[in-house]
N, C-alpha and C positions, 0 to 999 in steps of 0.2 A: 439603512440593512442596503442604499442603492450602491455605496462604496465597496462593501461586505461583495456584493456582486458585482461590477467592475474588480474588483480581486480574486472572483474565481473566473471569472471571463478572460486574465490573466494568466493563471494557471493552468485551463483546461487549451490554453494554446503550448503552452510551457512542457507540460506535465509528460502526456504521450511520446514525446521526445527523450524526457528524459530517462525514461522506462525503458524505450527502446536502446538506448543507448548501452545503457545497467545490462539489461538481457544478453546486449549484443557483445558484452563483458562477458560472460555467467558468471556476475556479482550478482549476489545475494540480496531479494530486495527484503529486507526481512527490517535489518537494520538503519533501513533508508525510512520506511516506515516509522519508524519511531523516532527516528531524529524530529521525522516534519512531524510526529505528533506532540512533540516538546516542543519543536516552535510555534506550535499554537496552541497550545494553552499556555504560553510565553506572552503569545499578542494577545492575545485575548486575558490573558492578569494588567495586559500593559492599558488595555481599551477603561478596566476598571481603576487603575491607580491613578492611568495620566489624568490633572485635572485638565488643560488646553484642551480648546478644541483644534486645534490643528495638528497636533500631536493624538487626541485621542482618533481620528480620521484615517493618519497615518501607519494606526495599530490594527485598525479596522480596514485596514484597506490590504493587508500585509497577513492579515485570521485567512480575510478568506485565501488569499493564493495557497496560504501553505495548512486550511481543511482542507480546498478543493485539491489540495497533492496530495494530503493524507490519503479522504477517500477515494483514490483514482487507485493509488496503492495497496490501499486496504478490499477493495474486487480484486484487484488483480493480485495479488497475494491466496481470495479463498478461489480466483477462474485457476491458479496452479495446483490446486489438490487434486490430487488423481482423478480421473475420473469415477474409479468406484466409491469409492465414497465424498466426492463432491457435494450431491446434493444436501447429504446426510449433515456437512461441514459447515453451507450456505445456511441450513435452517437452525443450527447448533446457535451461530453467528445470527444469526437474527433475532432469536428468541434472546438472547444474551445483548444488544445490545439493547434491544427493548425495555427488557429487566432493568437494564442497569441507566435507561432515559426516565421509565418512572419511578425507581427508586431515589435516582437521583436529584430529579426535581421535587421529590418530599424532605432529603435528605435539606435539602441547600433553603429548600421554605420554609424548615423550623431553624436551620443553621442561621439566617437573614433575619427572621424574627426575635433573637436571642442579639447579638451581633451587630446586624448593621450591615452594609454591601462590602464597606473596605476589611474586613476581618474576612467574610463568606469567601469573597473574592480569594483574598492572599491565604483560606485552608484550603480549601477544593481545588486550585491551580497547582496550589505551591505543592499542596499531597498528590494531584498527579501528575507532577512534572516528576518528583518525585520519584514512583512508583515506579513512571515507564522510567523513568535513569536507569530504574536497577533492574529492568524489564531491557533496556539499552545496550547494559555490562553481561549481561549472562548471555543473552545473545551474541556478543562480538568474541565472548569467551569460545562460545561453543560454533563458531563460524572457522575461528582461528585453527580449534582441536581440528575439527574435520576436513579444512585445507592442509592440516597437519597430515592428515587418516583418514580417510571417507572412509568410509561406513562400505559393507558391504551391501549395503542392502543401493546405497548409491550407485555403488558400481555396478546389482544387474539390474537397477531399472536401465543405466547407461548405456548399456547390452541388448537390453529388450530394444529403448530407443531406436539404436541405430541397428538393428536385424529391421524394426518395424519400416528403417524408412530404408534399408538397403529390397525388402519389398514393394516399398511405394514404389520405387521407383522402375524394380522388375516389372510390376504393371502399370506406370506410363507407360515405358519403355514400348512395351509389351501389344496396348495400346493405339498407340502413337505409329507400330508397326503395322496393325490390321486396318488402321485411315489409311496409309497408306502416305501416313506426313513425312517417316524418316524409314528409310534404307538400312538393310542388312547392316552394309558398310558403317554405321554410324552416322552420315551423311543427314540435312533436312531436302527434300522431295515436294519446293513448292512450285 
């Protein structure tokens, strides 16, 4: 557990910068989230399948790094939903997570009692990797299609955001003018 925790700490230092870079390049976060998820599953599978302690600890460290990065990307995705539906999306996400965790524990317990650790790990992690791989292909196809022809809703959202920024800039300028921090010609008044 300590090695996994160290991996999470390493990820905490790296992941925010990675997300900022993606955001500054206007890159969609979904493909990166799914790729991190696949790497997390693969590392956890490695923990169960490697026999030597050094190899196992290496996979535990990597699992901690990718697990924390996946979690950070996931919550960034949730927070990027439009404000009007954000609470609903976060609530549904929480219920889905908890339901999946509970049902997953029951399923893993049953399979473990019948087939053992190695088969159980292979079955569940390889199945999860396959499902995430399908999701990755679907998301990448959607990203390519959207880049070729952005939907009208995205263009409208961009116009709305641009309009809001202009209004915000105008409000900030009026506030600075009223406080005497900026003069009409645009220069600072310090």
